[in-house]
NUDO-834554 format. One record per residue (C-alpha): y, z, x; residue number from 0. Coordinates in steps of 0.25 Angstrom, whole numbers. Example, Ala and Ser with C-alpha at 12.3 -4.5 7.8 and 13.67 -1.06 7.14 Angstrom:
% residues 2
+-------+-------+-------+-----+
!    py !    pz !    px !   i !
+-------+-------+-------+-----+
!   -18 !    31 !    49 !   0 !
!    -4 !    29 !    55 !   1 !
+-------+-------+-------+-----+
% end
This chain:
% residues 70
+-------+-------+-------+-----+
!    py !    pz !    px !   i !
+-------+-------+-------+-----+
!     0 !     0 !     0 !   0 !
!    10 !     3 !    11 !   1 !
!     8 !    -7 !    23 !   2 !
!    11 !    -2 !    38 !   3 !
!    25 !    -6 !    42 !   4 !
!    20 !   -16 !    52 !   5 !
!    13 !   -24 !    40 !   6 !
!    25 !   -24 !    31 !   7 !
!    30 !   -37 !    36 !   8 !
!    17 !   -44 !    35 !   9 !
!    15 !   -55 !    25 !  10 !
!     5 !   -52 !    14 !  11 !
!    -4 !   -64 !    18 !  12 !
!    -4 !   -59 !    33 !  13 !
!    -8 !   -45 !    29 !  14 !
!   -20 !   -50 !    20 !  15 !
!   -24 !   -61 !    30 !  16 !
!   -25 !   -50 !    41 !  17 !
!   -37 !   -44 !    33 !  18 !
!   -51 !   -48 !    35 !  19 !
!   -56 !   -59 !    26 !  20 !
!   -42 !   -63 !    21 !  21 !
!   -38 !   -77 !    24 !  22 !
!   -26 !   -85 !    20 !  23 !
!   -32 !   -90 !     7 !  24 !
!   -37 !   -76 !     2 !  25 !
!   -24 !   -71 !     6 !  26 !
!   -16 !   -81 !    -2 !  27 !
!   -25 !   -80 !   -14 !  28 !
!   -24 !   -65 !   -14 !  29 !
!    -9 !   -65 !   -13 !  30 !
!    -6 !   -76 !   -23 !  31 !
!   -15 !   -69 !   -33 !  32 !
!    -7 !   -56 !   -31 !  33 !
!     6 !   -63 !   -32 !  34 !
!    11 !   -59 !   -17 !  35 !
!    17 !   -69 !    -8 !  36 !
!     9 !   -72 !     5 !  37 !
!    21 !   -69 !    14 !  38 !
!    26 !   -56 !     7 !  39 !
!    27 !   -45 !    17 !  40 !
!    18 !   -34 !    15 !  41 !
!    30 !   -24 !    15 !  42 !
!    37 !   -30 !     4 !  43 !
!    25 !   -29 !    -6 !  44 !
!    29 !   -22 !   -19 !  45 !
!    21 !   -10 !   -24 !  46 !
!    15 !   -19 !   -35 !  47 !
!    11 !   -29 !   -25 !  48 !
!     5 !   -18 !   -15 !  49 !
!    -3 !   -12 !   -27 !  50 !
!    -8 !   -26 !   -31 !  51 !
!   -13 !   -29 !   -17 !  52 !
!   -19 !   -15 !   -15 !  53 !
!   -27 !   -17 !   -28 !  54 !
!   -31 !   -31 !   -25 !  55 !
!   -36 !   -28 !   -11 !  56 !
!   -43 !   -15 !   -14 !  57 !
!   -57 !   -16 !   -10 !  58 !
!   -62 !    -8 !   -22 !  59 !
!   -58 !   -19 !   -31 !  60 !
!   -67 !   -29 !   -25 !  61 !
!   -72 !   -38 !   -35 !  62 !
!   -87 !   -37 !   -39 !  63 !
!   -95 !   -47 !   -45 !  64 !
!  -101 !   -44 !   -59 !  65 !
!  -115 !   -49 !   -63 !  66 !
!  -115 !   -56 !   -76 !  67 !
!  -128 !   -59 !   -84 !  68 !
!  -130 !   -73 !   -88 !  69 !
+-------+-------+-------+-----+
% end
């Protein structure tokens, strides 16, 4: 929720792409889906945007497949 001071000027796309398994396409799709500009600095995110990103990136919210009987 509160980034280190050194990361506040990083663009959101750079922050996400620095994570394992996050390439440019995944990053672009994620940010577009959440209405956040790729070059928006991390330190300028609104509280709503931070809450949204935290909830979207929360590993406990991982999507699970549900079996459907045919």
